[in-house]
C-alpha positions in Angstrom: -14.6 23.2 -19.9 -11.2 24.8 -19.7 -10.9 23.9 -16.1 -11.7 20.3 -16.8 -9.1 20.1 -19.6 -6.4 21.6 -17.5 -7.0 19.5 -14.4 -6.3 15.7 -14.3 -9.4 13.5 -14.8 -8.2 11.1 -12.1 -7.2 11.9 -8.6 -3.5 11.5 -8.5 -3.8 10.2 -4.9 -6.1 7.3 -5.9 -3.2 4.9 -6.5 -1.9 5.5 -2.9 -5.4 5.3 -1.6 -5.9 1.9 -3.3 -2.6 0.6 -1.8 -3.7 1.8 1.6 -7.0 -0.1 1.3 -5.0 -3.2 0.3 -2.9 -2.8 3.5 -6.0 -2.6 5.6 -7.4 -5.7 3.9 -4.3 -7.7 4.6 -4.3 -6.4 8.2 -7.8 -8.0 8.6 -6.4 -11.2 7.1 -3.7 -11.3 9.8 -6.3 -10.7 12.5 -8.1 -13.9 11.4 -10.9 -12.3 9.3 -10.6 -14.3 6.2 -14.2 -14.2 5.0 -14.7 -11.7 2.2 -18.1 -10.6 3.4 -16.9 -9.7 6.9 -13.8 -7.8 5.7 -16.0 -6.0 3.2 -18.5 -4.8 5.9 -15.8 -3.8 8.4 -14.0 -1.6 5.9 -17.3 -0.3 4.5 -18.2 0.8 8.0 -15.0 2.7 8.6 -14.9 4.3 5.1 -18.5 5.5 5.5 -17.8 6.8 9.0 -14.9 9.0 7.7 -16.9 10.2 4.7 -20.0 11.0 6.7 -17.8 13.1 9.1 -16.2 14.9 6.2 -19.6 15.5 4.5 -21.0 17.0 7.7 -18.0 19.3 8.0 -18.8 20.7 4.6 -22.4 21.5 5.4 -24.3 23.8 7.7 -25.5 21.8 10.7 -29.1 22.8 10.0 -28.9 21.1 6.6 -28.3 17.8 8.2 -30.4 18.3 11.3 -27.7 16.9 13.5 -26.4 18.3 16.8 -22.6 18.4 17.0 -22.8 16.3 20.2 -24.4 13.5 18.2 -21.7 13.3 15.7 -19.3 10.4 15.3 -16.1 12.5 14.7 -13.3 10.5 13.2 -10.7 12.7 14.8 -12.1 11.9 18.2 -12.0 8.1 17.5 -8.4 8.2 16.3 -7.4 10.0 19.5 -8.9 7.4 21.8 -6.6 5.4 24.0 -6.7 1.6 23.8 -8.5 1.4 27.1 -11.3 3.7 25.7 -11.7 1.9 22.4 -13.5 -1.1 23.8 -16.4 0.7 25.5 -16.7 3.1 22.6 -17.1 0.3 20.1 -19.0 -2.3 22.1 -21.2 -0.3 24.5 -24.0 2.3 23.9 -22.6 5.8 23.2 -25.5 8.0 21.9 -29.2 7.6 22.9 -28.5 4.0 24.1 -27.2 3.1 20.7 -23.9 1.6 19.9 -21.5 3.0 17.3 -22.8 0.7 14.5 -26.5 1.5 15.2 -25.7 5.2 15.5 -24.0 5.4 12.1 -26.5 3.1 10.4 -29.4 5.3 11.6 -27.7 8.5 10.5 -27.0 7.1 6.9 -30.5 5.8 6.7 -31.8 9.2 7.6 -29.5 11.1 5.2 -30.0 8.9 2.1 -32.1 5.9 2.9 -29.2 3.5 2.4 -28.2 0.3 4.4 -24.6 -0.5 3.7 -23.8 -3.4 6.1 -25.8 -6.1 7.9 -24.2 -6.3 11.4 -25.8 -4.5 14.3 -22.8 -4.7 16.5 -19.1 -4.2 15.5 -17.4 -7.6 15.0 -15.4 -8.7 18.0 -11.6 -8.2 17.9 -8.9 -7.6 20.4 -8.5 -4.0 21.5 -4.9 -4.0 20.2 -6.1 -5.2 16.8 -8.8 -2.6 16.7 -6.2 0.1 17.6 -3.9 -1.0 14.8 -6.7 -1.2 12.3 -7.8 2.4 13.1 -4.2 3.6 12.8 -3.9 1.9 9.4 -7.3 3.3 8.2 -6.3 6.8 9.4 -3.4 6.7 6.9 -5.9 6.7 4.0 -6.3 10.0 2.2 -10.1 9.7 1.7 -12.1 12.5 0.2 -15.8 12.7 -0.7 -15.3 13.4 -4.4 -14.2 9.9 -5.5 -13.0 7.8 -2.6 -16.2 5.8 -2.1 -16.3 4.8 -5.7 -12.7 3.8 -5.6 -13.3 1.8 -2.5 -16.2 -0.1 -4.2 -14.0 -0.8 -7.2 -11.4 -2.1 -4.8 -14.0 -4.4 -3.2 -15.1 -5.7 -6.6 -11.5 -6.6 -7.5 -11.2 -8.5 -4.2 -14.1 -10.7 -4.9 -13.0 -14.3 -5.5 -16.0 -15.0 -7.7 -16.6 -11.9 -9.8 -20.0 -11.3 -11.4 -19.3 -11.8 -15.1 -19.9 -8.7 -17.1 -20.2 -6.3 -14.1 -17.6 -3.6 -14.5 -17.8 -0.2 -12.8 -17.0 2.9 -14.9 -13.6 4.5 -14.0 -14.1 8.0 -12.6 -12.1 9.7 -15.4 -14.2 8.1 -18.1 -17.4 9.1 -16.3 -16.1 12.7 -16.1 -15.2 12.7 -19.8 -18.7 11.5 -20.7 -20.1 14.3 -18.6 -17.9 16.8 -20.4 -19.0 15.6 -23.8 -22.6 16.0 -22.9 -22.5 19.4 -21.1 -24.0 21.3 -24.1 -27.2 19.2 -23.9 -30.2 20.9 -22.3 -31.5 17.9 -20.2 -34.3 18.1 -17.7 -34.4 14.4 -17.1 -31.6 11.9 -16.9 -31.2 8.1 -16.3 -28.6 5.5 -15.8 -30.4 2.1 -16.2 -27.5 0.1 -14.8 -26.2 2.6 -12.3 -23.8 0.2 -10.3 -22.2 2.5 -7.7 -23.4 5.8 -9.2 -20.3 7.1 -11.0 -22.2 8.1 -14.2 -25.0 9.7 -12.1 -22.5 11.8 -10.2 -21.0 12.9 -13.5 -24.4 13.9 -14.7 -25.0 15.8 -11.5 -21.7 17.6 -11.9 -22.2 18.6 -15.6 -26.0 19.1 -15.6 -26.9 20.9 -12.4 -30.3 21.9 -13.9 -31.6 18.4 -14.3 -34.9 18.2 -12.4 -35.3 14.4 -12.6 -32.3 12.2 -12.0 -32.9 8.4 -11.9 -30.8 5.3 -11.4 -31.9 1.7 -11.8 -30.0 -1.1 -10.2 -30.9 -4.8 -9.6 -28.4 -5.3 -6.8 -29.8 -3.8 -3.5 -26.3 -3.2 -2.1 -25.1 -1.3 -5.2 -28.4 0.7 -5.2 -27.7 1.7 -1.6 -24.1 2.6 -2.6 -25.4 4.9 -5.3 -27.8 6.6 -2.9 -24.8 7.2 -0.5 -22.6 8.4 -3.4 -25.1 10.9 -4.5 -25.6 12.2 -1.0 -21.8 12.7 -0.7 -21.8 15.0 -3.7 -24.9 16.9 -2.4 -27.5 15.5 -4.8 -30.8 15.4 -3.0 -33.2 14.9 -5.9 -31.8 11.6 -7.2 -34.2 8.7 -7.4 -32.6 5.3 -7.2 -34.9 2.3 -7.8 -33.9 -1.2 -7.0 -35.3 -3.0 -10.0 -34.5 -5.0 -13.1 -34.1 -2.5 -15.9 -35.0 -5.0 -18.5 -38.5 -5.4 -17.2 -40.4 -3.6 -20.0 -43.5 -3.0 -17.8 -41.7 -1.0 -15.1 -41.3 2.4 -16.6 -42.6 4.0 -19.9 -41.0 7.4 -19.2 -38.7 8.9 -21.8 -35.5 10.7 -20.8 -33.6 13.6 -22.2 -30.2 12.1 -21.3 -29.1 8.5 -20.7 -25.7 7.4 -19.5 -25.1 3.7 -19.4 -22.4 1.1 -18.8 -24.6 -2.0 -19.1 -23.4 -5.4 -18.0 -22.2 -7.7 -20.7 -22.1 -11.5 -21.1 -24.6 -14.2 -21.8 -28.0 -14.7 -20.1 -31.2 -16.5 -21.1 -32.3 -15.6 -24.7 -34.6 -12.5 -24.9 -36.6 -11.0 -27.7 -35.4 -7.6 -28.9 -36.3 -5.3 -31.8 -39.6 -3.7 -32.8 -42.4 -4.5 -35.2 -41.6 -7.2 -37.7 -38.2 -7.8 -36.2 -39.5 -8.2 -32.6 -38.9 -12.0 -32.7 -35.1 -11.6 -32.9 -33.6 -13.3 -29.9 -30.3 -12.9 -28.2 -28.5 -14.0 -25.1 -26.1 -11.0 -25.1 -26.9 -8.8 -22.1 -25.4 -5.6 -23.7 -27.7 -6.0 -26.7 -30.8 -6.4 -24.5 -29.8 -3.4 -22.5 -29.1 -1.3 -25.6 -32.4 -2.3 -27.1 -34.1 -1.2 -23.8 -32.2 2.1 -23.8 -33.3 2.9 -27.3 -36.9 2.6 -26.1 -36.2 5.1 -23.3 -34.7 7.9 -25.2 -37.1 10.8 -25.5 -37.6 13.1 -28.5 -34.4 15.2 -29.0 -32.8 13.1 -26.3 -29.3 11.7 -26.2 -27.7 8.4 -25.0 -24.1 7.7 -24.2 -23.6 3.9 -23.9 -20.4 2.1 -23.1 -20.2 -1.2 -25.1 -17.7 -4.0 -25.8 -15.7 -3.0 -28.9 -17.0 -6.2 -30.5 -20.5 -4.7 -30.7 -19.3 -2.6 -33.6 -18.5 -5.5 -35.9 -20.0 -8.7 -34.6 -21.8 -10.5 -37.4 -24.5 -12.2 -35.4 -28.1 -11.6 -36.5 -28.9 -9.8 -33.2 -25.9 -7.5 -33.4 -26.7 -6.6 -37.0 -30.3 -5.9 -36.1 -29.4 -3.5 -33.2 -26.8 -1.7 -35.3 -29.4 -1.4 -38.2 -31.9 0.1 -35.7 -29.4 2.6 -34.5 -28.7 3.7 -38.1 -32.3 3.8 -39.3 -34.1 5.2 -36.2 -31.5 7.4 -34.5 -28.7 9.8 -35.4 -25.3 8.5 -34.3 -23.6 11.5 -32.9 -20.2 9.7 -32.7 -18.3 6.6 -31.6 -15.3 6.8 -29.3 -13.0 3.8 -29.1 -11.1 3.5 -25.9 -7.6 2.1 -25.8 -7.1 -1.4 -24.5 -6.7 -1.5 -20.8 -9.0 1.4 -20.0 -11.1 -0.6 -17.7 -8.3 -2.5 -16.0 -7.9 -4.0 -13.4 -11.6 -4.9 -13.7 -11.5 -6.2 -17.3 -9.2 -6.2 -20.2 -12.1 -6.2 -22.7 -11.8 -3.3 -25.2 -14.7 -0.8 -25.1 -16.3 2.0 -27.0 -18.8 4.7 -26.3 -21.7 4.9 -28.8 -23.5 8.3 -28.7 -26.8 8.6 -30.4 -29.8 11.0 -30.4 -33.5 10.9 -31.4 -34.0 14.2 -33.3 -37.6 15.3 -33.8 -37.0 15.4 -37.5 -34.9 12.5 -38.8 -32.4 13.6 -41.5 -30.5 11.2 -43.7 -27.1 10.7 -42.1 -24.2 10.4 -44.5 -21.2 9.9 -42.2 -20.5 8.9 -38.6 -17.8 10.7 -36.6 -15.3 8.1 -35.1 -12.5 8.9 -32.6 -9.9 6.3 -31.8 -8.4 7.3 -28.4 -4.7 6.2 -28.1 -4.0 7.2 -24.5 -6.3 8.1 -21.6 -3.5 9.3 -19.3 -2.8 5.9 -17.6 -0.6 2.9 -18.3 -2.3 -0.1 -20.0 -1.6 -2.6 -17.3 -3.1 -3.7 -14.0 -1.4 -0.9 -12.1 -2.8 1.9 -14.3 -0.1 4.5 -13.3 -0.5 8.1 -14.4 1.5 8.8 -17.7 2.0 12.1 -19.5 0.4 10.8 -22.7 -3.3 11.8 -22.5 -5.6 12.4 -25.5 -8.7 13.2 -23.5 -8.4 17.0 -23.8 -8.0 16.5 -27.6 -11.1 14.3 -27.6 -13.2 16.9 -25.9 -12.0 19.7 -28.2 -12.6 17.6 -31.3 -16.0 16.5 -30.1 -17.2 20.1 -29.8 -16.3 20.8 -33.5 -17.3 17.4 -34.9 -20.1 18.8 -37.0 -17.9 21.4 -38.7 -15.6 20.8 -41.6 -13.8 17.5 -41.6 -10.6 18.8 -40.1 -8.2 16.1 -38.9 -7.1 16.1 -35.3 -3.4 16.6 -34.7 -3.3 13.0 -33.5 -5.1 11.8 -36.6 -7.5 10.1 -34.3 -10.6 11.1 -36.2 -12.2 9.3 -39.1 -15.6 9.4 -40.8 -17.5 6.2 -41.5 -19.7 6.2 -44.6 -23.3 5.3 -43.7 -23.8 4.0 -47.3 -20.8 1.6 -46.9 -22.0 0.6 -43.4 -25.4 -0.5 -44.8 -23.7 -2.6 -47.5 -21.5 -4.4 -45.0 -23.8 -5.8 -42.3 -24.1 -2.5 -40.6 -20.5 -2.8 -39.2 -19.6 0.4 -37.4 -15.9 -0.2 -37.8 -13.4 0.7 -40.5 -11.8 -2.7 -41.2 -9.6 -1.2 -44.0 -8.2 1.4 -41.7 -7.4 -1.3 -39.1 -5.5 -3.4 -41.6 -3.6 -0.3 -42.9 -2.7 0.6 -39.3 -1.5 -2.9 -38.5 0.6 -3.1 -41.7 2.2 0.3 -40.9 2.9 -0.8 -37.3 4.7 -3.9 -38.5 7.0 -1.8 -40.7 7.8 0.3 -37.6 8.5 -2.6 -35.2 11.7 -2.0 -33.4 11.7 -4.6 -30.7 10.6 -8.1 -29.8 8.5 -6.7 -27.0 6.5 -4.5 -29.4 6.0 -7.5 -31.7 4.8 -9.6 -28.8 2.3 -6.9 -27.8 1.0 -6.8 -31.4 0.6 -10.6 -31.5 -1.3 -10.4 -28.2 -3.6 -7.8 -29.7 -4.2 -10.0 -32.8 -5.0 -13.0 -30.6 -7.7 -10.9 -28.8 -9.1 -9.9 -32.1 -9.1 -13.6 -33.3 -11.1 -14.6 -30.2 -13.7 -11.8 -30.9 -14.1 -13.0 -34.5 -14.5 -16.6 -33.4 -17.2 -15.7 -30.8 -18.9 -13.7 -33.6 -19.0 -16.8 -35.9 -20.2 -19.0 -33.1 -23.1 -16.7 -32.3 -23.9 -16.4 -36.0 -24.1 -20.2 -36.2 -26.3 -20.4 -33.1 -28.7 -17.8 -34.6 -29.1 -19.9 -37.7 
């Protein structure tokens, strides 16, 4: 714990790494590769080649059952002359296989993943290939987080982004792992695992988990998760390519669930239990949360990232899910992230709702609520490292949340009355505190820029309320 608090949550080199990837992307543009899919696969090939080489360096050769002569060593490739590059990339090199087939078969053997579709390296001039390799060699890749960063980079480069799909930043995944490390979990699940960041966090903080599962509907992302887990040495992970919302796929219960489910609108689906089973919603995050509640085992815990609007949306479906959380589970705490925490992927504000299923349900009187002011990064698209970081205080406060109601030095902690929540549409949000905070902030305004930022925030809140009213009318 102490080591985690003292060290940064985010690799300080990641920004430079991102800029380096962007330079490689633009280099491919200049070479005439304008198609997103082709550029994605070329860079994926090179990134995987480097990371596999690094991963093998960190293991005993017997663990990977690979002779040194059969390795694709990145250092050897970067030292090749221009005249040697063409035969190395376009002619058989090992066991009558070309470089692409060789790496593909090795990754398939290591982690059962297929990360590109071409069998031969795309044709380009030798001078272009040489320049690209030089550019890629400038990247400071490492197996701890580079592959996840690369995949977030690819997501940002997509011209038509999948609505609601947003990978979890590595520092937030690590914080969730730190908050959960006192839980004795033997089985763990991420039902919307994306590229596997939450699963690698579970692997890091829960080394004794015997059953680690990830579910992902996108075959490419499922393969990325398999590769990511292999990079961190996780051999027991079970990644299933399936629709997590299919109620007939798995009836197993889990001790620990981490989830960052997709959000947005889909076809209406029934949620709830018993007499409330006929409640319908088109909101993906609600359908996922309803499914997650059915998968939590006795004495199990769930950490679920949700849009902040979930806490106070007044639609019938939102109220039903919040009511079920209150009445069937114990809400361990709610952590509100600052705006911009998921940039550049999305500006939507988020919160982590943590709940458990105790074997004996006790009447809960208050809910611990932590409003995080700063996560160590600027609140813009660049997300530069800044000295203001409340994550260590969050972790310290979390460990003592069930003791006396002592205020954090940052006054970030509040306690929501369950009795008041039940009287007010099961809203998990202190509206009076928000109004008081905004009023105080207006009194302290010192510049036009600050006023503009506050007006922008209020406009975002107005849109959330408008959406809530529209959904309420649709439910009626």
